[in-house]
Backbone as ProteinMPNN parsed JSONL, in Angstrom:
{"seq_chain_A": "XXXXXXXXXXXXXXXXXXXXXXXXXXXXXXXXXXXXXXXXXXXXXXXXXXXXXXXXXXXXXXXXXXXXXXXXXXXXXXXXXXXXXXXXXXXXXXXXXXXXXXXXXXXXXXXXXXXXXXXXXXXXXXXXXXXXXXXXXX", "coords_chain_A": {"N_chain_A": [[-48.405, -2.737, 60.683], [-47.078, -1.196, 57.822], [-47.145, -1.146, 54.279], [-45.038, 0.578, 52.409], [-44.967, 1.804, 49.204], [-42.716, 2.581, 46.433], [-41.931, 5.692, 44.343], [-40.322, 5.354, 42.579], [-40.119, 3.438, 40.951], [-38.695, 1.348, 38.105], [-37.545, 3.035, 34.811], [-36.327, 6.415, 34.882], [-37.377, 9.031, 32.253], [-35.461, 11.095, 31.669], [-33.453, 8.935, 32.381], [-33.363, 7.307, 30.708], [-33.136, 8.3, 28.302], [-30.577, 9.425, 28.88], [-29.373, 7.151, 28.699], [-30.002, 5.756, 25.882], [-28.703, 7.983, 24.438], [-26.014, 7.316, 25.503], [-25.524, 4.558, 24.407], [-25.732, 5.077, 21.774], [-23.673, 6.985, 20.977], [-21.777, 5.08, 21.138], [-22.071, 2.845, 19.58], [-21.874, 4.545, 17.084], [-19.1, 5.025, 17.233], [-17.716, 2.751, 17.338], [-18.787, 1.365, 14.648], [-17.147, 3.645, 13.069], [-15.024, 2.801, 13.744], [-14.61, 0.237, 12.777], [-15.118, 0.933, 10.05], [-12.66, 2.425, 9.414], [-11.162, 0.285, 9.86], [-11.535, -1.205, 7.258], [-10.667, 0.365, 5.756], [-8.12, 0.357, 6.151], [-7.217, -2.121, 5.612], [-8.053, -2.521, 2.951], [-6.056, -0.73, 1.767], [-3.837, -1.763, 2.964], [-3.81, -4.497, 1.431], [-3.496, -3.178, -1.324], [-0.829, -2.434, -1.076], [0.684, -4.157, -0.714], [0.267, -5.503, -3.417], [1.531, -3.888, -4.962], [4.149, -4.081, -3.854], [4.79, -6.666, -4.353], [4.48, -6.801, -7.25], [6.44, -5.068, -8.1], [8.821, -5.982, -6.918], [8.83, -8.843, -8.219], [9.874, -8.131, -10.717], [11.779, -6.237, -10.395], [13.529, -8.942, -9.896], [13.103, -10.484, -12.375], [14.629, -9.038, -14.088], [17.276, -9.495, -12.54], [17.605, -12.024, -13.025], [18.114, -12.526, -15.744], [20.936, -12.574, -18.324], [23.853, -10.899, -17.735], [24.616, -9.484, -19.962], [22.627, -9.075, -21.708], [20.855, -7.225, -20.169], [19.461, -4.174, -21.174], [20.773, -0.886, -20.958], [21.384, 2.591, -19.779], [23.583, 6.048, -19.619], [24.241, 7.154, -16.591], [23.111, 9.388, -16.007], [20.817, 9.645, -17.509], [19.236, 6.84, -17.761], [18.334, 3.621, -18.912], [14.317, 3.632, -19.451], [12.368, 1.498, -19.296], [8.617, 0.664, -19.754], [6.372, -0.886, -17.528], [3.488, -1.235, -17.681], [1.229, -1.984, -18.127], [1.684, -4.804, -16.676], [0.945, -4.076, -14.455], [-0.845, -4.707, -11.451], [-4.91, -4.484, -12.068], [-6.068, -3.85, -9.748], [-5.31, -2.219, -8.329], [-5.4, 1.455, -7.405], [-5.869, 4.103, -9.976], [-4.147, 6.593, -11.335], [-2.374, 3.835, -12.551], [1.249, 3.108, -13.162], [4.315, 1.598, -14.194], [7.789, 1.412, -14.067], [10.933, 0.729, -15.293], [14.254, 1.445, -14.442], [17.52, 1.095, -15.974], [21.112, 1.75, -15.408], [24.285, 2.379, -16.201], [26.777, 2.624, -13.943], [29.66, 2.05, -14.476], [31.332, -0.321, -16.933], [31.202, -3.001, -15.882], [28.993, -2.668, -14.375], [25.619, -2.28, -13.146], [22.97, -0.53, -12.216], [19.589, -1.041, -11.001], [16.711, 0.376, -11.115], [13.254, -0.154, -9.865], [10.033, 1.015, -10.227], [6.935, 1.494, -8.924], [4.051, 2.965, -9.208], [1.146, 4.036, -8.267], [-2.429, 5.106, -7.736], [-3.626, 8.736, -7.059], [-2.653, 12.221, -5.955], [-3.219, 12.872, -2.653], [-3.637, 10.507, -2.303], [-1.583, 9.132, -3.459], [0.5, 6.582, -4.183], [3.955, 5.368, -4.018], [6.12, 2.918, -4.716], [9.096, 1.344, -4.478], [12.219, -0.58, -5.397], [15.582, -1.175, -5.708], [18.765, -1.853, -7.171], [22.217, -3.169, -7.642], [23.584, -4.827, -10.14], [26.438, -6.8, -10.858], [28.606, -7.75, -13.192], [29.262, -11.073, -13.698], [27.696, -11.839, -12.024], [28.497, -11.312, -9.639], [27.989, -8.864, -6.371], [25.33, -8.847, -6.035]], "CA_chain_A": [[-47.201, -2.317, 59.497], [-47.475, -0.337, 56.398], [-45.466, -1.433, 53.163], [-44.586, 1.656, 51.366], [-44.372, 2.025, 47.532], [-41.548, 3.746, 46.03], [-42.775, 5.77, 43.349], [-39.205, 5.43, 41.909], [-40.002, 1.849, 40.017], [-38.431, 1.56, 36.87], [-36.492, 4.104, 34.683], [-37.411, 7.695, 34.282], [-37.444, 9.975, 30.703], [-33.992, 11.111, 32.014], [-32.36, 7.976, 32.714], [-33.403, 6.225, 29.321], [-32.498, 9.08, 27.24], [-29.055, 9.21, 28.721], [-28.75, 5.452, 28.746], [-30.002, 5.735, 24.746], [-27.265, 8.377, 23.981], [-24.463, 6.496, 25.42], [-25.448, 3.708, 23.365], [-25.796, 5.716, 20.198], [-22.641, 7.406, 20.871], [-20.939, 3.834, 21.241], [-22.408, 2.43, 18.153], [-21.344, 5.278, 16.05], [-17.565, 5.209, 17.32], [-17.621, 1.283, 16.65], [-18.682, 1.505, 13.497], [-16.292, 4.047, 12.873], [-13.596, 2.409, 13.857], [-14.968, -1.059, 11.396], [-14.93, 1.279, 8.267], [-11.444, 2.623, 8.988], [-10.502, -1.016, 9.907], [-11.595, -1.821, 6.268], [-10.053, 1.178, 4.593], [-6.428, 0.189, 5.92], [-6.992, -3.186, 4.982], [-7.586, -2.198, 1.477], [-4.507, 0.158, 1.301], [-2.542, -3.06, 2.958], [-4.025, -4.771, 0.009], [-2.771, -2.186, -2.806], [0.338, -1.692, -1.008], [1.026, -5.419, -1.019], [0.037, -6.413, -4.476], [2.677, -3.141, -5.8], [5.232, -4.409, -3.588], [5.005, -8.144, -5.426], [4.883, -6.666, -9.276], [7.873, -4.83, -8.078], [9.98, -7.221, -6.654], [8.963, -9.881, -9.501], [10.034, -7.476, -11.98], [13.215, -6.471, -9.943], [14.022, -10.53, -9.871], [13.015, -10.858, -13.652], [16.072, -8.388, -14.689], [18.432, -10.05, -12.263], [18.223, -13.453, -13.622], [19.438, -11.929, -16.967], [22.47, -12.505, -18.383], [24.314, -9.508, -17.492], [25.03, -8.396, -21.4], [21.217, -8.717, -22.124], [20.585, -5.978, -19.354], [20.204, -2.664, -21.729], [20.963, -0.018, -19.851], [21.817, 3.891, -20.33], [24.191, 6.266, -18.785], [23.793, 6.874, -15.04], [22.325, 10.6, -16.073], [19.71, 9.138, -18.633], [19.084, 5.501, -17.42], [17.29, 3.295, -20.087], [13.621, 3.238, -19.268], [11.102, 0.473, -19.798], [7.214, 0.472, -19.221], [5.723, -1.964, -17.802], [2.005, -0.418, -16.938], [-0.113, -3.18, -18.593], [1.535, -5.808, -15.931], [0.341, -3.809, -13.1], [-2.489, -5.139, -11.368], [-5.581, -3.542, -12.207], [-6.916, -3.773, -8.473], [-4.858, -0.766, -7.843], [-6.094, 2.728, -7.913], [-5.57, 4.653, -11.183], [-3.545, 5.751, -12.241], [-1.152, 2.723, -12.281], [2.441, 3.076, -13.578], [5.169, 0.528, -13.761], [8.774, 1.537, -14.673], [12.287, 0.614, -14.656], [15.574, 2.307, -14.722], [18.849, 0.649, -15.641], [21.658, 2.678, -15.698], [25.788, 1.392, -16.191], [27.812, 3.273, -13.573], [30.61, 1.017, -14.744], [31.114, -0.739, -17.599], [30.832, -3.888, -15.426], [28.519, -2.911, -13.11], [24.609, -1.979, -13.825], [22.059, -0.312, -11.209], [18.802, -1.392, -11.543], [15.358, 0.739, -10.201], [11.843, -0.58, -10.348], [9.15, 1.876, -9.33], [5.712, 1.163, -9.16], [3.1, 3.883, -8.876], [-0.347, 4.486, -8.029], [-3.291, 6.509, -7.061], [-3.519, 10.692, -7.348], [-3.311, 13.152, -5.045], [-2.677, 12.432, -1.439], [-3.351, 8.626, -1.817], [-0.367, 8.731, -4.349], [1.738, 5.847, -3.347], [4.878, 4.607, -4.891], [7.164, 1.827, -4.183], [10.584, 1.253, -5.212], [12.907, -1.409, -5.726], [16.751, -0.621, -6.345], [19.787, -2.936, -6.828], [23.365, -3.169, -8.295], [24.139, -6.402, -10.619], [27.744, -6.791, -11.114], [29.536, -8.531, -14.282], [29.829, -12.355, -13.043], [26.865, -11.843, -10.685], [28.816, -10.556, -8.119], [27.166, -7.949, -5.764], [23.72, -9.314, -5.962]], "C_chain_A": [[-47.564, -2.11, 58.424], [-46.883, -0.885, 55.384], [-46.144, 0.187, 52.304], [-43.645, 1.097, 49.942], [-43.567, 2.98, 46.903], [-42.634, 3.931, 45.067], [-41.765, 6.043, 42.186], [-38.769, 4.115, 41.295], [-39.53, 2.207, 38.807], [-37.458, 2.316, 36.477], [-37.594, 5.237, 34.259], [-36.699, 8.137, 33.091], [-35.966, 9.825, 31.038], [-33.318, 10.032, 31.824], [-32.407, 7.128, 30.835], [-32.923, 7.494, 28.543], [-30.989, 9.294, 27.407], [-28.79, 8.067, 28.226], [-29.022, 5.5, 26.727], [-29.029, 6.491, 23.756], [-26.326, 8.114, 23.883], [-24.206, 5.538, 24.421], [-25.513, 3.861, 21.476], [-24.52, 5.875, 20.091], [-21.445, 5.955, 20.282], [-20.839, 3.069, 20.15], [-21.756, 3.143, 17.044], [-19.805, 5.297, 16.248], [-17.586, 3.801, 16.937], [-17.387, 0.795, 15.193], [-17.757, 2.452, 12.702], [-15.428, 3.285, 12.935], [-13.759, 0.793, 13.072], [-14.779, 0.045, 10.369], [-14.047, 1.801, 8.381], [-10.4, 1.44, 8.982], [-10.006, -1.683, 8.249], [-10.844, -0.922, 5.356], [-8.413, 0.622, 4.616], [-6.524, -1.271, 5.609], [-6.841, -3.196, 3.731], [-6.472, -1.628, 1.031], [-3.707, -1.098, 1.745], [-2.33, -3.858, 1.738], [-3.37, -4.214, -0.993], [-1.2, -2.288, -2.504], [1.782, -3.506, -1.479], [1.291, -5.913, -2.467], [1.239, -5.185, -5.398], [3.744, -3.826, -5.428], [5.679, -6.34, -4.693], [5.155, -7.827, -6.499], [6.421, -5.973, -8.943], [8.807, -5.29, -8.21], [10.047, -8.38, -7.788], [9.68, -9.305, -10.446], [11.807, -6.812, -11.918], [14.175, -8.109, -10.26], [14.079, -10.845, -11.634], [14.349, -10.44, -14.258], [17.204, -8.831, -14.265], [18.542, -11.358, -12.874], [18.412, -13.369, -14.984], [20.964, -12.366, -16.786], [22.62, -11.034, -18.479], [24.586, -8.682, -18.709], [23.776, -8.255, -22.13], [20.423, -7.586, -21.352], [20.614, -4.908, -20.197], [19.913, -1.899, -20.852], [21.296, 1.338, -20.405], [23.083, 4.282, -19.405], [23.654, 6.726, -17.358], [22.997, 8.374, -15.135], [20.992, 10.631, -16.905], [19.616, 7.565, -18.833], [17.917, 4.828, -18.689], [16.035, 2.52, -19.093], [12.465, 2.216, -19.561], [10.01, 0.699, -18.901], [6.939, -0.675, -19.272], [4.211, -1.941, -16.768], [1.444, -1.58, -17.238], [0.259, -4.542, -17.208], [1.206, -4.856, -14.339], [-0.752, -3.805, -12.557], [-3.424, -4.071, -11.434], [-6.622, -3.376, -10.988], [-6.633, -2.529, -7.728], [-5.528, 0.682, -8.256], [-5.136, 3.392, -9.024], [-5.313, 5.815, -10.753], [-2.558, 5.035, -11.855], [0.135, 3.119, -13.386], [3.581, 2.226, -13.265], [6.186, 1.179, -14.775], [9.932, 0.976, -14.253], [13.198, 1.558, -15.575], [16.577, 1.613, -14.939], [19.911, 1.702, -16.311], [23.04, 1.51, -15.977], [26.408, 2.388, -15.581], [29.256, 3.076, -14.108], [30.406, 0.249, -15.713], [31.089, -2.845, -16.935], [29.928, -4.204, -14.039], [26.975, -1.693, -13.842], [23.631, -1.787, -12.404], [20.669, -0.066, -11.829], [17.374, -0.78, -11.081], [14.021, 0.437, -10.808], [10.981, 0.377, -9.432], [7.927, 1.572, -10.001], [4.737, 2.675, -8.852], [1.795, 3.842, -9.177], [-1.12, 5.162, -7.475], [-2.898, 7.685, -7.816], [-3.489, 11.111, -5.99], [-2.409, 12.947, -3.478], [-2.49, 10.883, -1.157], [-2.171, 8.215, -2.652], [0.669, 7.689, -3.56], [3.088, 5.377, -4.327], [6.032, 3.557, -3.966], [8.215, 1.344, -4.923], [11.537, 0.213, -4.957], [14.62, -0.855, -6.252], [17.782, -1.557, -5.849], [21.267, -2.598, -7.618], [23.614, -4.675, -8.468], [25.728, -6.052, -11.108], [27.61, -7.815, -12.083], [29.524, -9.945, -13.601], [28.479, -12.671, -11.961], [26.986, -11.727, -9.282], [28.133, -9.481, -7.217], [25.958, -7.914, -6.203], [23.349, -9.272, -4.997]], "O_chain_A": [[-48.433, -2.827, 57.929], [-45.738, -1.206, 55.701], [-47.222, 0.589, 51.866], [-42.596, 0.512, 49.674], [-43.852, 4.177, 46.913], [-43.622, 3.245, 44.805], [-42.028, 6.67, 41.159], [-37.62, 3.707, 41.123], [-39.854, 3.302, 38.347], [-36.508, 2.527, 37.231], [-38.72, 5.267, 33.764], [-35.561, 7.731, 32.855], [-35.306, 8.81, 30.816], [-32.433, 10.13, 30.974], [-31.539, 6.596, 30.143], [-31.805, 7.21, 28.115], [-30.215, 9.352, 26.451], [-27.974, 7.947, 27.312], [-27.966, 5.205, 26.167], [-28.606, 6.045, 22.69], [-25.577, 8.284, 22.92], [-23.198, 5.469, 23.719], [-25.398, 3.139, 20.485], [-23.93, 5.155, 19.285], [-20.63, 5.928, 19.359], [-19.769, 2.632, 19.728], [-21.157, 2.535, 16.157], [-19.2, 5.649, 15.235], [-17.387, 3.776, 15.722], [-16.455, 0.189, 14.666], [-17.54, 2.062, 11.555], [-14.927, 3.029, 11.84], [-12.671, 0.262, 12.851], [-13.834, -0.319, 9.669], [-13.846, 2.191, 7.231], [-9.294, 1.413, 8.443], [-8.974, -2.264, 7.916], [-10.409, -1.349, 4.286], [-7.666, 0.475, 3.649], [-5.413, -1.616, 5.208], [-5.848, -3.683, 3.191], [-5.928, -1.979, -0.016], [-2.891, -1.525, 0.928], [-1.279, -3.998, 1.112], [-2.564, -4.934, -1.582], [-0.375, -2.246, -3.417], [2.847, -3.753, -2.044], [2.28, -6.586, -2.759], [1.764, -5.603, -6.43], [4.453, -4.286, -6.323], [6.598, -6.772, -5.389], [6.026, -8.467, -7.089], [7.431, -6.373, -9.524], [9.606, -5.25, -9.146], [11.124, -8.796, -8.214], [10.245, -10.123, -11.173], [12.689, -6.822, -12.777], [15.292, -8.196, -10.77], [15.067, -11.409, -12.104], [15.093, -11.237, -14.829], [18.19, -8.803, -15.002], [19.656, -11.745, -13.23], [18.989, -14.35, -15.454], [21.765, -12.478, -15.858], [21.901, -10.201, -19.03], [24.763, -7.465, -18.654], [23.704, -7.466, -23.072], [19.43, -7.076, -21.87], [21.729, -4.389, -20.23], [19.004, -2.042, -20.035], [21.528, 1.319, -21.614], [23.634, 3.479, -18.652], [22.452, 6.558, -17.158], [22.175, 8.532, -14.232], [20.232, 11.6, -16.906], [19.88, 7.056, -19.923], [16.961, 5.416, -19.195], [16.177, 1.541, -18.361], [11.603, 2.647, -20.328], [10.126, 0.886, -17.69], [7.016, -1.468, -20.21], [3.962, -2.403, -15.655], [1.15, -2.249, -16.247], [-0.694, -5.188, -16.773], [1.373, -5.369, -13.232], [-1.671, -3.084, -12.944], [-3.136, -2.938, -11.049], [-7.749, -2.9, -11.126], [-7.302, -1.947, -6.874], [-6.085, 0.888, -9.334], [-3.911, 3.273, -9.014], [-6.022, 6.291, -9.866], [-1.833, 5.399, -10.93], [-0.226, 3.44, -14.518], [3.866, 2.094, -12.074], [5.875, 1.482, -15.927], [10.109, 0.699, -13.066], [13.091, 2.108, -16.671], [16.91, 1.19, -13.832], [19.735, 2.324, -17.359], [22.963, 0.281, -15.98], [26.766, 3.277, -16.353], [29.986, 4.067, -14.135], [29.241, -0.15, -15.725], [30.952, -3.764, -17.743], [29.918, -5.09, -13.185], [27.09, -0.748, -14.623], [23.524, -2.715, -11.601], [20.425, 0.706, -12.756], [16.726, -1.674, -10.536], [13.699, 0.693, -11.969], [11.14, 0.518, -8.219], [7.766, 1.416, -11.211], [5.206, 3.366, -7.948], [1.374, 3.62, -10.313], [-0.689, 5.943, -6.627], [-2.166, 7.765, -8.803], [-4.088, 10.583, -5.053], [-1.186, 12.901, -3.346], [-1.775, 10.238, -0.39], [-1.762, 7.056, -2.586], [1.408, 7.944, -2.609], [2.849, 5.045, -5.488], [6.512, 3.631, -2.835], [8.043, 0.939, -6.072], [11.639, 0.195, -3.73], [14.691, -0.112, -7.231], [17.878, -2.007, -4.707], [21.247, -1.545, -8.256], [23.787, -5.527, -7.596], [26.008, -5.011, -11.703], [26.735, -8.676, -11.996], [30.005, -9.742, -12.486], [28.408, -13.665, -11.239], [26.271, -11.875, -8.29], [27.206, -9.198, -7.976], [25.528, -6.911, -6.771], [22.18, -9.584, -4.771]]}, "name": "protein", "num_of_chains": 1, "seq": "XXXXXXXXXXXXXXXXXXXXXXXXXXXXXXXXXXXXXXXXXXXXXXXXXXXXXXXXXXXXXXXXXXXXXXXXXXXXXXXXXXXXXXXXXXXXXXXXXXXXXXXXXXXXXXXXXXXXXXXXXXXXXXXXXXXXXXXXXX"}
């Protein structure tokens, strides 16, 4: 009885190179997905911050007495700047504006806009509402 030894014990250099190549591609894909998830998290955090400041500004105006809300005509609404209240965590330039117009003497339209970033990364968050004298229509 003779014992034969196979010459194919272990891995060949070709098998090793293929395995390393596949492993490298998998690691690159996983790292790329991780970086993309980080960017998406940052964008979501920025959008949440912009939404919070815009909604808070809208509520601030809604909580004022109707007669104390300054407004302009529909074609040239009263513009107020609140850039300094926009979180500095947002990408520059950071712009915060409110626009209030009076379509009728008993109705005011409020638009709050927060804009941040520039170019293709520019984002705009807007909230608008009508406020009627006596609190109706809010």
